[in-house]
DRENZADO-338086 format. One record per residue (C-alpha): residue number from 1; residue in one letter; x negated, z, y negated. Coordinates in nm, 4 decimals. Each point is the difference from the previous one (the first is absolute). Example, Ala and Ser with C-alpha at 12.3 -4.5 7.8 and 13.67 -1.06 7.14 Angstrom:
<recs>
{1 "a" {-1.2300 0.7800 0.4500}}
{2 "s" {-0.1370 -0.0660 -0.3440}}
</recs>
This chain:
<recs>
{1 "x" {12.5002 -9.4079 -12.0419}}
{2 "x" {-0.1651 0.3123 0.1286}}
{3 "x" {-0.3390 0.1482 -0.0787}}
{4 "x" {-0.1549 0.1802 0.3025}}
{5 "x" {-0.2333 0.2876 -0.0871}}
{6 "x" {-0.1539 0.2683 0.2098}}
{7 "x" {-0.1017 0.3558 -0.0632}}
{8 "x" {-0.3450 -0.1066 0.1041}}
{9 "x" {-0.1720 -0.2265 0.2537}}
{10 "x" {0.0823 -0.0113 0.3612}}
{11 "x" {0.3627 0.1238 -0.0384}}
{12 "x" {0.1594 -0.3032 0.1736}}
{13 "x" {0.0763 -0.2059 -0.3095}}
{14 "x" {-0.0683 -0.3392 0.1506}}
{15 "x" {0.2098 0.0823 0.3181}}
{16 "x" {0.2794 0.1109 -0.2158}}
{17 "x" {-0.0119 -0.3108 -0.2169}}
{18 "x" {0.0075 -0.2027 0.3104}}
{19 "x" {0.2913 0.1947 0.1433}}
{20 "x" {0.2037 -0.0629 -0.3112}}
{21 "x" {-0.0941 -0.3650 0.0154}}
{22 "x" {0.0906 -0.0333 0.3681}}
{23 "x" {0.3457 0.1456 -0.0600}}
{24 "x" {0.0497 -0.2339 -0.3074}}
{25 "x" {-0.0773 -0.2987 0.2270}}
{26 "x" {0.2005 0.1177 0.2860}}
{27 "x" {0.2967 0.0167 -0.2436}}
{28 "x" {-0.0408 -0.3562 -0.1024}}
{29 "x" {-0.1930 0.0616 -0.3328}}
{30 "x" {-0.3064 -0.1751 -0.1333}}
{31 "x" {-0.2615 0.2768 -0.0380}}
{32 "x" {-0.3431 -0.0259 -0.1730}}
{33 "x" {-0.2900 0.2389 0.0063}}
{34 "x" {-0.2561 0.0102 -0.2907}}
{35 "x" {-0.3222 0.1737 0.0476}}
{36 "x" {-0.1640 -0.0025 -0.3485}}
{37 "x" {-0.3376 0.1444 0.1205}}
{38 "x" {-0.1453 0.0245 0.3511}}
{39 "x" {-0.3124 0.2224 0.0126}}
{40 "x" {-0.2454 0.0808 0.2858}}
{41 "x" {0.0575 -0.3320 0.1694}}
{42 "x" {-0.2274 -0.2996 0.0160}}
{43 "x" {0.1297 -0.3485 -0.0529}}
{44 "x" {-0.0291 -0.0907 0.3734}}
{45 "x" {0.1948 0.3171 0.0993}}
{46 "x" {0.3664 0.0585 0.0422}}
{47 "x" {0.1697 0.2281 -0.2685}}
{48 "x" {0.3122 0.1724 -0.0629}}
{49 "x" {0.2081 -0.3126 -0.0493}}
{50 "x" {-0.0871 -0.1247 0.3588}}
{51 "x" {0.1228 0.3244 0.1400}}
{52 "x" {0.3361 -0.0554 -0.1890}}
{53 "x" {0.0210 -0.3561 0.1407}}
{54 "x" {-0.0847 0.1252 0.3635}}
{55 "x" {0.2578 0.2627 -0.0152}}
{56 "x" {0.2836 -0.1399 -0.2202}}
{57 "x" {-0.0471 -0.3649 0.0967}}
{58 "x" {-0.1145 -0.3296 -0.1517}}
{59 "x" {0.3070 -0.0358 -0.1959}}
{60 "x" {-0.1365 0.2554 -0.2496}}
{61 "x" {-0.1844 -0.1793 -0.2962}}
{62 "x" {-0.3074 0.1886 -0.0795}}
{63 "x" {-0.2453 -0.0245 -0.2958}}
{64 "x" {-0.3366 0.1758 -0.0760}}
{65 "x" {-0.1313 -0.0166 -0.3615}}
{66 "x" {-0.3518 0.1564 0.0525}}
{67 "x" {-0.2185 0.1033 0.2961}}
{68 "x" {-0.2951 0.2221 -0.0413}}
{69 "x" {-0.2417 0.1042 0.2737}}
{70 "x" {-0.0639 0.3548 -0.0967}}
{71 "x" {0.2413 0.2665 0.1069}}
{72 "x" {0.0680 0.1395 -0.3481}}
{73 "x" {0.2561 -0.0087 -0.2793}}
{74 "x" {0.0589 -0.3549 -0.1165}}
{75 "x" {-0.1792 0.0739 -0.3347}}
{76 "x" {-0.3092 0.1345 0.1663}}
{77 "x" {-0.0038 -0.2687 0.2781}}
{78 "x" {0.0314 -0.2663 -0.2594}}
{79 "x" {-0.2795 0.1565 -0.2210}}
{80 "x" {-0.2398 0.0176 0.3150}}
{81 "x" {0.0776 -0.3449 0.1224}}
{82 "x" {-0.0130 -0.1781 -0.3314}}
{83 "x" {0.3389 -0.1700 0.0751}}
{84 "x" {0.2661 -0.0122 -0.2617}}
{85 "x" {0.2208 0.3107 -0.0364}}
{86 "x" {0.3823 0.0017 -0.0040}}
{87 "x" {0.2334 -0.0083 -0.2924}}
{88 "x" {0.3463 0.1465 0.0245}}
{89 "x" {0.1282 -0.3135 -0.1609}}
{90 "x" {-0.1394 -0.2202 0.2578}}
{91 "x" {0.1484 0.2234 0.2854}}
{92 "x" {0.3403 0.0094 -0.1837}}
{93 "x" {-0.0023 -0.3810 -0.0392}}
{94 "x" {-0.0772 -0.0450 0.3697}}
{95 "x" {0.2710 0.2391 0.1029}}
{96 "x" {0.2604 -0.1831 -0.2211}}
{97 "x" {-0.0964 -0.3375 0.1313}}
{98 "x" {0.0358 0.1361 0.3483}}
{99 "x" {0.3314 0.1659 -0.0811}}
{100 "x" {0.1409 -0.3395 -0.1252}}
{101 "x" {0.0250 -0.1283 0.3421}}
{102 "x" {0.0596 0.3155 0.2090}}
{103 "x" {0.2734 0.2435 0.0342}}
{104 "x" {-0.2298 0.2911 0.0342}}
{105 "x" {-0.3717 0.0261 -0.1335}}
{106 "x" {-0.2040 0.2929 0.0902}}
{107 "x" {-0.3133 0.1004 -0.2025}}
{108 "x" {-0.2508 0.2038 0.1968}}
{109 "x" {-0.2511 0.2033 -0.1950}}
{110 "x" {-0.3293 0.1273 0.0853}}
{111 "x" {-0.0046 0.3688 0.0644}}
{112 "x" {0.2002 0.1891 -0.2649}}
{113 "x" {0.2058 -0.0754 -0.2961}}
{114 "x" {-0.2853 0.0437 -0.2547}}
{115 "x" {-0.2841 -0.1586 0.1924}}
{116 "x" {-0.1733 -0.2144 -0.2611}}
{117 "x" {-0.0053 -0.3696 0.0247}}
{118 "x" {-0.2345 -0.0547 -0.2799}}
{119 "x" {-0.2067 0.1521 -0.2799}}
{120 "x" {0.2861 0.0503 -0.2362}}
{121 "x" {0.1662 0.2447 0.2465}}
{122 "x" {0.2898 -0.2222 0.1011}}
{123 "x" {0.1568 0.0956 0.3161}}
{124 "x" {0.3097 -0.0646 0.2288}}
{125 "x" {0.2105 0.2113 -0.2236}}
{126 "x" {-0.0647 -0.2657 -0.2881}}
{127 "x" {0.1041 -0.2680 0.2407}}
{128 "x" {0.3232 0.1862 0.1004}}
{129 "x" {0.0891 0.0673 -0.3693}}
{130 "x" {-0.0637 -0.3542 -0.1066}}
{131 "x" {0.2329 -0.1403 0.2834}}
{132 "x" {0.2719 0.2802 -0.0253}}
{133 "x" {-0.0545 0.0532 0.3651}}
{134 "x" {0.1241 0.2773 0.2178}}
{135 "x" {-0.2782 0.2089 0.1478}}
{136 "x" {-0.0182 0.1010 0.3706}}
{137 "x" {-0.2412 0.2893 0.0741}}
{138 "x" {-0.1535 0.0021 0.3451}}
{139 "x" {-0.1190 0.3505 0.0923}}
{140 "x" {-0.1743 0.2027 0.2855}}
{141 "x" {0.2061 0.2227 0.2116}}
{142 "x" {-0.2143 0.3216 0.0042}}
{143 "x" {-0.1510 0.2681 -0.1991}}
{144 "x" {-0.1037 -0.1051 -0.3508}}
{145 "x" {0.2485 -0.2887 -0.0281}}
{146 "x" {0.2432 0.1919 -0.2396}}
{147 "x" {-0.2408 0.0366 -0.2886}}
{148 "x" {-0.1345 -0.3607 0.0325}}
{149 "x" {0.3803 -0.1236 0.0131}}
{150 "x" {0.0966 0.2054 -0.3036}}
{151 "x" {-0.2883 -0.1133 -0.2005}}
{152 "x" {0.0652 -0.3630 0.0785}}
{153 "x" {0.3674 0.0355 -0.0812}}
{154 "x" {-0.0607 0.1912 -0.3296}}
{155 "x" {-0.2404 -0.2725 -0.1173}}
{156 "x" {0.2406 -0.2714 0.0904}}
{157 "x" {0.2910 0.1730 -0.1967}}
{158 "x" {-0.2243 0.0752 -0.2975}}
{159 "x" {-0.1015 -0.3638 -0.0167}}
{160 "x" {0.3706 -0.1128 -0.0066}}
{161 "x" {0.0099 -0.1059 0.3656}}
{162 "x" {0.2723 0.0668 0.2547}}
{163 "x" {-0.0871 0.1304 0.3310}}
{164 "x" {0.2474 -0.1354 0.2515}}
{165 "x" {-0.1029 0.2306 0.2830}}
{166 "x" {-0.2805 0.1279 0.2208}}
{167 "x" {-0.0917 -0.1173 0.3554}}
{168 "x" {-0.2103 0.1967 0.2553}}
{169 "x" {-0.2350 -0.2986 0.1137}}
{170 "x" {-0.1574 0.1735 0.3085}}
{171 "x" {0.2077 0.2591 0.1748}}
{172 "x" {-0.2030 0.1824 0.2597}}
{173 "x" {0.0911 -0.0047 0.3707}}
{174 "x" {-0.0185 0.3784 0.0011}}
{175 "x" {0.0967 0.1178 -0.3460}}
{176 "x" {-0.1006 0.3534 -0.1170}}
{177 "x" {0.1936 0.2363 -0.1974}}
{178 "x" {-0.1110 -0.1372 -0.3405}}
{179 "x" {0.1093 -0.3391 0.0902}}
{180 "x" {0.3472 0.1137 0.1220}}
{181 "x" {0.0462 0.2120 -0.3077}}
{182 "x" {-0.1076 -0.3147 -0.2182}}
{183 "x" {0.3049 -0.2064 0.1274}}
{184 "x" {0.2041 0.2339 -0.2324}}
{185 "x" {-0.2701 0.0510 -0.2810}}
{186 "x" {-0.1238 -0.3421 -0.0490}}
{187 "x" {0.3215 -0.1334 -0.1744}}
{188 "x" {-0.0275 0.2954 -0.2319}}
{189 "x" {-0.3618 -0.0662 -0.0853}}
{190 "x" {0.0782 -0.3576 -0.0587}}
{191 "x" {0.3230 0.0386 -0.1858}}
{192 "x" {0.1360 -0.2743 0.2188}}
{193 "x" {0.1474 -0.0217 0.3496}}
{194 "x" {-0.1874 -0.0292 0.3287}}
{195 "x" {0.0447 -0.3713 0.0867}}
{196 "x" {-0.1880 -0.0153 0.3263}}
{197 "x" {-0.2300 0.1456 0.2536}}
{198 "x" {-0.2169 -0.2343 0.2003}}
{199 "x" {-0.1914 0.0967 0.3163}}
{200 "x" {-0.3840 0.0279 -0.0363}}
{201 "x" {-0.0615 -0.2569 0.2822}}
{202 "x" {0.2526 -0.2658 -0.1159}}
{203 "x" {-0.2927 -0.2349 -0.1179}}
{204 "x" {-0.0838 -0.0570 0.3569}}
{205 "x" {0.3357 -0.1247 0.1117}}
{206 "x" {0.1075 -0.3447 0.0907}}
{207 "x" {0.1940 -0.1798 -0.2637}}
{208 "x" {0.3332 0.0714 0.1817}}
{209 "x" {-0.0732 0.3639 0.0456}}
{210 "x" {-0.1260 0.0269 -0.3519}}
{211 "x" {0.3340 -0.1442 -0.1280}}
{212 "x" {0.1760 0.2556 0.2113}}
{213 "x" {-0.2044 0.2996 -0.1252}}
{214 "x" {0.0330 -0.1239 -0.3654}}
{215 "x" {0.3924 -0.0174 0.0448}}
{216 "x" {0.0016 0.3531 0.1430}}
{217 "x" {-0.2447 0.1409 -0.2473}}
{218 "x" {0.1210 -0.1489 -0.3430}}
{219 "x" {0.3136 0.0630 -0.1873}}
{220 "x" {0.2995 -0.2262 -0.0274}}
{221 "x" {-0.1025 -0.0616 -0.3611}}
{222 "x" {-0.2666 -0.2258 0.1715}}
{223 "x" {0.2214 -0.1293 0.2826}}
{224 "x" {-0.0977 0.2822 0.2468}}
{225 "x" {0.1938 0.2731 0.1718}}
{226 "x" {-0.2114 0.3202 -0.1106}}
{227 "x" {0.2008 0.3217 -0.0675}}
{228 "x" {-0.2150 0.2736 -0.1241}}
{229 "x" {0.2235 0.2745 0.1027}}
{230 "x" {0.0257 -0.1295 0.3576}}
{231 "x" {-0.3727 -0.0639 0.0123}}
{232 "x" {-0.0883 0.3555 -0.1135}}
{233 "x" {0.2229 0.1423 0.2704}}
{234 "x" {-0.1469 -0.2289 0.2672}}
{235 "x" {-0.3514 0.0959 -0.1213}}
{236 "x" {0.0679 0.3620 -0.0035}}
{237 "x" {0.1530 0.0070 0.3549}}
{238 "x" {-0.3024 -0.2129 0.1214}}
{239 "x" {-0.2266 0.2664 -0.1415}}
</recs>
């Protein structure tokens, strides 16, 4: 079981989750993705889990616990909508139920590790702790990402969580000096290895191309072929 958290919003967390699920399915595993709270999406609109299925395939089991129309934190969105807020126990139970029938269960948070689910301050960190799950940090490539990654990793560690690694969720087609430097510095900030770098446009790919990009961009730990040293050399040469 893996808890997928971002250093913020728009860092490529859903795409990264889909990529890990796609490799699991390609490797013959039964994969499930749990999205506890989807915000900023109306009931009749496709959400993150629809993107996961579109990219990773219908073999992936998906489950969403709450959907709130306002693009806010789950706590604020629940308060404004009048809909029930989430409790970490409910999330942990849903994850455990999914994990019983699957080889890999991914829990995708909303935003960062401490984004609140309800008025008590419960967050994805509480869910990860209750499940004893490893945490994957999805980070940005460029300037500012080191501080956000270090803060996320420090909070996780202080709460008794284990950060398995960091993944760059959207690598730009033309990386700048900061992005290139961060290939070396992000693992230091996270206190964990760089487990992948995914192209920024991977979400627009066909399922076949998405799987190929996932395999090239994710570590053998997930069933991929990514080598951080080789990638850093290639990226620097391309620059």
